[in-house]
KOLMARLUM-49322 format. One line per 2 residues: number of its first residue (from 1); for each residue x, z, y of N, C-alpha, C, O. Coordinates in steps of 0.1 Angstrom, whole numbers. Layout:
! KOLMARLUM-49322
NUM	X Z Y X Z Y X Z Y X Z Y  ... $
! end
This chain:
! KOLMARLUM-49322
1	-643 -285 143 -642 -295 154 -629 -292 162 -627 -280 165  -622 -302 165 -610 -300 173 -613 -300 188 -624 -304 192 $
3	-603 -297 195 -605 -297 210 -608 -311 215 -616 -313 224  -600 -320 210 -602 -334 214 -615 -340 211 -621 -347 219 $
5	-621 -336 199 -634 -341 195 -645 -335 204 -654 -342 208  -643 -322 208 -653 -316 217 -652 -322 231 -663 -324 237 $
7	-641 -325 236 -640 -331 249 -646 -346 248 -652 -350 258  -643 -352 237 -649 -366 235 -665 -365 236 -671 -373 242 $
9	-670 -355 229 -685 -354 229 -690 -351 243 -701 -356 247  -683 -342 250 -687 -339 264 -687 -352 273 -696 -355 280 $
11	-676 -360 271 -675 -372 279 -686 -382 276 -692 -388 285  -688 -385 263 -699 -394 259 -712 -389 263 -720 -397 268 $
13	-715 -376 262 -728 -371 267 -729 -372 282 -740 -375 286  -719 -370 289 -720 -372 304 -722 -386 308 -730 -389 317 $
15	-716 -395 300 -718 -410 303 -733 -413 300 -739 -420 308  -738 -409 289 -752 -412 285 -762 -405 295 -772 -411 298 $
17	-758 -394 299 -768 -386 308 -768 -391 322 -778 -393 328  -756 -394 328 -755 -397 342 -752 -411 346 -754 -415 357 $
19	-746 -419 337 -741 -432 341 -749 -444 334 -745 -455 335  -760 -441 328 -767 -452 322 -782 -453 328 -787 -443 332 $
21	-787 -465 328 -800 -468 333 -808 -474 322 -818 -482 324  -804 -472 309 -811 -478 298 -823 -470 294 -823 -458 294 $
23	-834 -478 291 -846 -471 287 -850 -476 273 -853 -488 271  -850 -468 263 -853 -471 250 -867 -465 246 -869 -453 249 $
25	-876 -472 240 -889 -467 237 -887 -457 226 -882 -460 215  -892 -445 228 -892 -434 217 -880 -426 218 -879 -415 211 $
27	-870 -429 225 -857 -421 226 -853 -419 241 -853 -429 248  -851 -407 244 -846 -405 258 -831 -404 258 -825 -394 252 $
29	-825 -414 264 -810 -414 264 -805 -402 272 -794 -397 269  -812 -398 282 -807 -386 290 -807 -374 281 -798 -366 282 $
31	-817 -372 273 -818 -360 264 -807 -361 253 -801 -351 250  -804 -373 248 -793 -374 238 -780 -371 245 -771 -364 239 $
33	-778 -375 257 -765 -372 264 -764 -357 267 -753 -351 265  -775 -350 270 -775 -336 272 -772 -328 259 -764 -319 259 $
35	-778 -333 248 -775 -327 235 -760 -328 231 -754 -319 226  -755 -340 234 -741 -342 231 -732 -333 239 -721 -328 235 $
37	-735 -332 252 -727 -323 261 -728 -308 256 -718 -302 256  -739 -304 252 -741 -290 247 -733 -288 234 -726 -278 233 $
39	-734 -298 225 -726 -297 213 -711 -297 216 -704 -290 209  -707 -305 225 -693 -305 229 -688 -292 235 -677 -288 232 $
41	-696 -286 243 -692 -273 249 -692 -262 238 -682 -254 238  -701 -262 229 -701 -252 218 -689 -255 209 -682 -245 206 $
43	-686 -267 206 -674 -270 198 -661 -266 205 -652 -262 199  -661 -268 218 -649 -264 226 -647 -249 226 -635 -244 224 $
45	-657 -241 227 -657 -227 227 -652 -222 213 -644 -213 212  -658 -228 203 -654 -224 189 -640 -228 186 -633 -221 179 $
47	-635 -239 191 -621 -244 189 -612 -234 196 -602 -230 190  -615 -230 208 -606 -220 215 -606 -206 207 -596 -200 206 $
49	-618 -202 202 -619 -190 194 -611 -191 182 -604 -181 178  -611 -202 175 -604 -204 163 -589 -204 165 -581 -198 158 $
51	-585 -211 176 -570 -211 180 -565 -197 183 -554 -193 179  -574 -189 190 -570 -175 193 -568 -167 180 -559 -159 179 $
53	-577 -168 171 -575 -161 158 -563 -165 151 -555 -156 146  -560 -178 149 -549 -182 142 -536 -179 149 -526 -176 142 $
55	-535 -180 162 -523 -177 169 -520 -162 168 -508 -158 167  -530 -153 167 -528 -139 166 -522 -136 152 -514 -128 150 $
57	-527 -143 142 -522 -141 128 -507 -145 127 -499 -139 120  -503 -156 134 -489 -161 133 -480 -151 140 -470 -147 135 $
59	-485 -146 152 -477 -136 159 -475 -123 151 -465 -117 151  -486 -119 145 -486 -106 137 -476 -108 125 -469 -99 121 $
61	-476 -120 119 -468 -122 107 -453 -122 111 -445 -117 104  -450 -127 123 -436 -127 127 -431 -114 132 -419 -110 130 $
63	-440 -106 137 -436 -93 143 -434 -82 132 -426 -73 134  -441 -83 121 -441 -73 110 -431 -78 100 -432 -89 94 $
65	-421 -69 97 -411 -73 87 -417 -70 73 -426 -62 71  -412 -77 63 -417 -75 49 -415 -60 45 -405 -54 50 $
67	-422 -55 36 -421 -41 32 -407 -37 26 -403 -26 28  -401 -47 20 -388 -44 14 -377 -40 25 -369 -32 23 $
69	-378 -47 36 -369 -45 47 -371 -32 55 -362 -27 62  -383 -27 55 -387 -15 63 -383 -2 56 -383 8 62 $
71	-381 -2 43 -378 10 35 -364 14 38 -355 7 36  -362 27 43 -348 31 46 -340 33 33 -346 37 23 $
73	-328 30 34 -319 32 22 -314 46 22 -310 52 32  -316 52 10 -312 66 9 -297 67 5 -292 59 -3 $
75	-290 76 12 -276 77 10 -273 92 5 -278 101 12  -266 93 -5 -263 106 -10 -248 109 -7 -240 100 -9 $
77	-246 121 -4 -232 125 -2 -226 129 -15 -231 138 -22  -215 123 -18 -208 126 -31 -196 134 -27 -188 130 -19 $
79	-195 146 -33 -184 154 -30 -171 148 -35 -170 142 -45  -160 149 -27 -147 143 -31 -142 150 -43 -143 162 -45 $
81	-135 143 -52 -129 148 -64 -114 152 -61 -107 143 -55  -110 164 -64 -96 168 -62 -89 168 -74 -77 172 -74 $
! end
């Protein structure tokens, strides 16, 4: 779930919970709104957690050079020929 979808669920849930006076037989609109808000908050937390994990991977990949570049080049001293 993306951050935008989670915020959308929170907004729709808040509208159903606090801004409607509709009464449907067998369904509590207030409870549906509360469930949507809870699902939105959980989705928002999971989205932030996922973003933190992926941004850490990108930073780590940029900071660490490939193994070929980290190996020091050996130089041998060649005695001069006279």
